[in-house]
N, C-alpha and C positions, 0 to 999 in steps of 0.2 A: 297131430299138430292142429292148431286152431283153424288153419285154412281149410282143412278137410274133416273137421270134427263135427260136422252137421248131425251126426248120429247122437251126439251127447245132448240130452234135453237141457242140461244146465252146465255151463262152463265153470271151472274152478282154476284160479291162478294164484300167484303170490304177488305182493306189492312191496317195493322199497327195500328188498333185502340187500341192495347195493349201498344203502345208507346206514351210517352209524345210528344205532338204536332202532333201526327199522321204522315202525310207525308208532312206537311208544315213547312218549316224552318223559322218560323216567330216569331216576338217579341210581337205581339199584345196581349193584356191581355185576350181576349176571344178565344185564341187558344185552341185546344182540350186538355181537362183534361182526362187522361187515367185511371181514378179511376175505381175500380171494379164496383161501382154503375153505372157509365156511360156506361161501357162496357156491363153490364147486360141489362140496358135500351135499348141500341142499338141493342143487339142480339134479344131481343123480338120484336122490331120494324121490323127488317129484316126478322125474322121468319114469322111474321104475313103477311108480304108483299110478301112472296114467293121468296126472294133473296136466291141464291143457297148456298153460302158459306162465311165463314170468314177466312181470312188468316193473321197470325201474323208475326212479325219480331222478331227474337231472337237476343238480344243485351246484352252485358255485361258491356260496358262502353259507355259514351256519346261522342258526337262530339265536345264538347267545345262550345266556343262562349258565348254570353250573356245568352242564354237559356240552355246551355249544351244539345242541341238537342239530343233526345233519351237517356238522362241520367236516366230517370225513365221509366222502362219497366217491365210489368208483365210477369213472366215466362210462356212460351207458353204451356207446358204440363198441368200445373195446371189450367191455364186460359181456355184452351179448355175443360177440364173436367167439370169445373164449368158451363160454358156456355151451354154445351151439356145437363147437368142435368136439365137445366131450359128452354129448347126449345124442339120443336117437330119434325121439318122437316129439318132444315138447317144443312149443313155439316160444321164442324169446324176443321181446320187443326192445328196440332202441328208442329212448325218449329224447327227442331232438327239439331244442329251442330254435325256432326259425331265425331269430335275430342274430344268434351267435354262430350259425353254421351256414355256409354258402350252399345253395341248392345243387349246384353242379358237383361239388365235392360229396355231399350227402348221397346223391343219386348213385354215384360210382361206388361209394363205400357200401351201400346197401345191396347193390348188384353183386359186389364181391362176396358179401356175407351170404347172399342167396346161394352162391355156388358152394361155399364152405358148409352150409347147413342143409343142402338139398331142399331149399324152399321153405325153411322153418322160421325165417326172421319176419318180424312185424315192425311197423313204424307208429310211434305215438307222437303226434304233432302238438307242440306247445307254442301258442302265439305269444305268451309272455305276460307276466303280471307282477313279478317281484321287483319292485323299484330298487332296493339296495343291490340286487344282482346286476341290474342294468348299469348302475353307477360303478360297481366293481369292474365291469367290462368297458368302462368309458363310454357308455351309451345313455340315451335319454328315453325313459319309458313314455310313450305317447299317452296322454291323459284319456283319450277316447278309444272305445272299442272299435269304432269304424276303421281307424288307422291301423290298429294292431291286427285286426283280421283282414284288412285289405292287403297288408304286407304278407300275412301268412297265406292268403289265397294265391297271390302271385308267386310266392315261393313254391307252393305245392304245384301250381300250374307248370312251372319250369321243370320240377321233378318229373311230373307225369309226361311232359313233352320229351324229356330225355329217355324215358322208359318206353316210349311208343314210336318215336320217329326213327327212321333208319338212315336218314341223310342229315348231314350237318346243316344247322339253321342259325339264323340271327334271332335275337329277342330284343324288342324295343318296347319295354314296359315302363310302368311308373317307377318301380323300385330296382329293376334289373335291366342292364344294357349289355347284351351278350353278343359275341360275334363268332360265328362258325363253330358252335358247340355240337357235340355228338355224344350220345350216351352209348357207350360200348365198353363192357358188356351191359346187357339189360337183364332184369330178373327173369327167371325161367317161368314164373307163374304170378298170378295176381297176389300182391302182398296185402295182408290184413292191415287196415289203417284204423287207428284209435285216436280219439280226441276227447279231452275233458272239457265240458262246456257248461256254464251256468247262465251267462247273459243271453239275451235274444240274439245278438250278433254271433256269439260263440255257438249257439245251438244251430243257427242257420248254416254256419261254416261246417259243423259236424254233419248235419243232414245232407249237405251237398257234396261232402268229400269223404266221410269216414264210413267204415263198416260197423264200428262200435262207438257209441257215445257213452262216456264215462261220467257218472254223476253220483252224488251221495244219496244214501237212503236214510233220511232222518225220521220221517214219518211215513209208514208204508201206505196209509190211505192217500196221502198227498202224492206219493211216488206212483201209485197205481193210476191216478188221473193223469199225471205228467207223462207216463209211458204211453198211455192211450193217445194223448195229444201228439207226442213226438212221432209215434208210428204213423199217425194220420198225416202229419207233415211230410214225413219221408215218402209215404206212398204218393202223396200229391206231387212230390218232386221226382217221381219215377224211380225211387231208390228204395232199398231195404236196409234200414239201419237198426241194429240191435242195441239194447241198453244194458250196460254193465254197471255194477257198483263195487264198493269196497267194504270189507268187514274186518273186525278184529276178534280173534279167537282166544278165549281162555277156557279150555276144556279139561275137566278133571273128573275123577270117579264120582265125586259128590258135588252137589250144588254149593255147599258151604265152602269146600276147598277152592272152588273156582271163584266165588265171591270174595273170599279172604285174599286170594292172590291178586284179584283185580284191585281191591282196596290197597294192598301193599305196594303194587307196582304203579298203579295209575292214579292213586290219590295221595296216600301217605308219603310216598316218595316221588311224586311228580316233580318235574323241573318246571315250576309254575312261571318263573321268569321267561323261560323259553316258550312255554305255552302261550303266555300273553303276547309275546313278540309275534308268534305265528298267527294268532287270532287277529291281532292288530293289522298285520300285513295283508292277510286274506280279505279282511273286511274293508281295507282302504283301497286296494287295487284290483281285487278279483270279485267275481260274483258267483263263486262256486257253491256257497252255502246260503240258505235262506236267512236273511238278517233278523227275522222275527224270532228265531230260535237260538239266539246268542248264548244264553245261559246253559242250555243243554249242550250246545256245540262245544263250549269251553271245557266242560267236563269230559266230553268224548274226545276232544283234542288230546288231552293228557294220556288217556288210555289207549287210543288207537288212531290219532290224527283225524278224528271226525268220522271214523268208520262205523258201520252198523255193528252193534255189540252182539257177538255170539258167545255167550257166557253161560257155563253150567256143565251138566253131564253130557255125555255123547248124545243121548236122546234129545236133550234140550237144544244143543248146538244144531243137530239135524233138523229140529223143528224150526229154528231160525232160518236156516238155509232154504227149507221147504217154503217158508213164508215169503222169502225173497222171490223164489221161483213162481209162486202163486200170484205175487204182485205184478208179475210181468217182466221182471229182469231176466236177461238171457244168461247171466252169470255174475259171479262176484270174485274179487280177489280176497285173499286171506293174509292176515299178518298175525304174528305171534311175538311175544316178548323175546323168545329165543326160537327162531324158526326151525333150525335143524334138530334141536332137542325136543321140541313139542310136536312137530309134524308127525312123527311115527305113531304117537298115541291117537292123533286125529285120523291118520290113515287106517289104523287097525280097528278103530271103534266107531268112527263117524261115517266113513265112506261105505261100509257094508249096510248101514241103515239107509243111506241115500240110494244105494243100488236096489235094496229091497223095495223101496217106495217108487222106483222108476225115475227118480230125479237125476240119477247118474247111471251110466252103463259101465260095467266092469271092463277094464282094458282088454282082457282076453276076448270077451264077447264083442267088443267094438271092433277089434282087429279082424275077427272072424266075419262079422257082418260087412266090413269094408271089402 
């Protein structure tokens, strides 16, 4: 589990398997089907292979286009609960939008899942950025990051209070007025907290609250400098915050096969209307991606939602993961066009290379060392 996986030099997880089409904005007929049956099948494969975590995206409306990308999304709290009940070692995150979920309810839900999973649940906090989703919920997206993260900070302060205090208490804050609340049960151990952040306010929030800051890897030279600065900031704040990123995998026996499939799925058959809607919303209301790299990001959005491309033979994919490790990232998520069909090839051909290089530790060796 991620909370006790300090033995792993580099964490691996999956991202967005709860969402229709996963991370690939494609029209091909064999794109990811995010059914519960497929997610459960994937979770068991990942758990048996020693993969560290699964991370979902919380979405309430799709991005339109021919496929209505992310129009079908399994709700993350119930999704995580079900997967954790059927696995043994893997950590599963619930992704929670602070504005759409009351902190008292979330604190109790997560404490309940902690019991179901024997401490393998994690929390991914989203302060909010997608204006159409706010409107769908009858809410107004604050224009400024100060308000968004001010609300998220008080929201998480309430959650932490419920998890730490043993007597009922009142809360008289800016956003929450609570009377005689008590968190019972409370989690059995410290829960891993993840937050994706691009703006200065977002990164400040992550440094002060999260264990893992989630950010894209567009240019590894730029990422290396950013990671050094982020670690210095977290050290100055008296905390240790690791940096994770996300990647998209197309792994085949030959480089040509991988590149041909990338062209087929992520270019020739991209749902470009959905891609443009996604890019427009990201750049209008979020600061997750560097704005000076728009052309490159648009291309990567189609193939893997902006993720770092791991494309080629098993050796080439392992080289890409090694490069992320050497840049200072503590781990990456993986996405595939069809997670459950493609992961076994990655498991059998890429993981042994990473283990031979010391980037990963084989599950049996890790359990023995623990």
